Every structure is written in C-alpha cells, then in structure tokens.
N, C-alpha and C positions, 0 to 999 in steps of 0.2 A: 176415126174417129169411134166410138160406139154409135148404133144406133142409139141407147139411152137414153147417151152423155148427150146426144143432137135435141132430142127431146124435154131433158130436164134444161140444156139452155136455154131452148125456147117458151118452157115454162115460167120460167125467172124472167126473161123480157117480159113478159101479156104480166106477171105480177106485178113489175116496177113499171111496168105502159100505164098499167092499170092505177097504180099506190101514187105515181104522180098526176096523171090527170082530176084524180078527187081532189089530189090535195091542193088543186092552181082553183077548185070549184066547178072542174068542166064537164063532170056526172057526175052522178049517186050513185052512193055501195051500191043502191037495185038496180044500175044499169048496169054494172060493173057485174055484178052474176047472170045477171038477164045473158051480157052476150057472152062469159065463159061458160055458161051452158051450152052454147050452141055451140062455140067455138068446144066443145067439148062431141054434141052430138056429129059435127060433124068428121070428126075424126072415132069418131067410130062404127057412125053409119059410111065408112068410108066413100066422102063427098074427100073435096080439094079441103087441104086446112087453111085457114083465111088468119091472120092475123088477129088481133085483139082488137089495132085498132083501126082497120079493114073493117071489122065488124060493127065498132063504135062510127064510124063515117058511115055507114052502110045507114045507118041511123037513125044519121044527120044527130049525133047527142055529141060528136067534137066535129071543128072542121079541120081540109088540113092543114090549115097555119101550126094550130094548135097540136095537131098530129108531130109537125116538123118541128117544134117549140120545143116539143115533150124528148121528140129523138135524138135532139142535140144535146137535149142537157141528158141524155143517158148513156148518148156516146160521144159527146163532143159536139164543135162544130168541122167535120165532115161531114158527107155522103155518105150514109149509110147503105151499104149491095142493097136488103131492104125497099126504100125509097126508090128504089127503077125499076122497081116492077109494079106489081096492077093495087102490092097491099100498101 
C-alpha cells in the first residue's frame, strides 16, 4: 500500500471519528478544529502521529468509553487494532 493511501485512510478515519463525536454532542466544532490543528502540527514538525481520538482524550474532551463507542460504530463490534495501542 502506498504511503499516500495510508495517509488518506488515516485522514478519512479522523474525519469520520470527529463527525460522529460532534453529531453525538461529545465535542464542539471548535474542539475538533483545535485537535485537527494539533494533529497537523505534530505531523509537520516530525512528532509522533496521534489519532484524533487520542488528542480529544488527552484534552479530556471525550472519555475512553465515548471513544470506544464511536470506534464500534465505525468498525463494528470488534476490537479495532488501534485500541490495543496507546491511541
């Protein structure tokens, strides 16, 4: 898989995650924008990539339970590989 394809998948996941979190009332549009800006800054400055959900949790804008519920909606009732990491 090409690196561009990997990044596109990553961006699509983040967009979907943010959309679902917003539609459920867990976060505001401003919070999503701020988290996305941090994600871009991390990537541009060479820091380790963080998932949107990780940034939202670090800021205490969503709970681990809310994250898990959104991931289940996105990927089904299976443990998504990224849930096994610190993300």
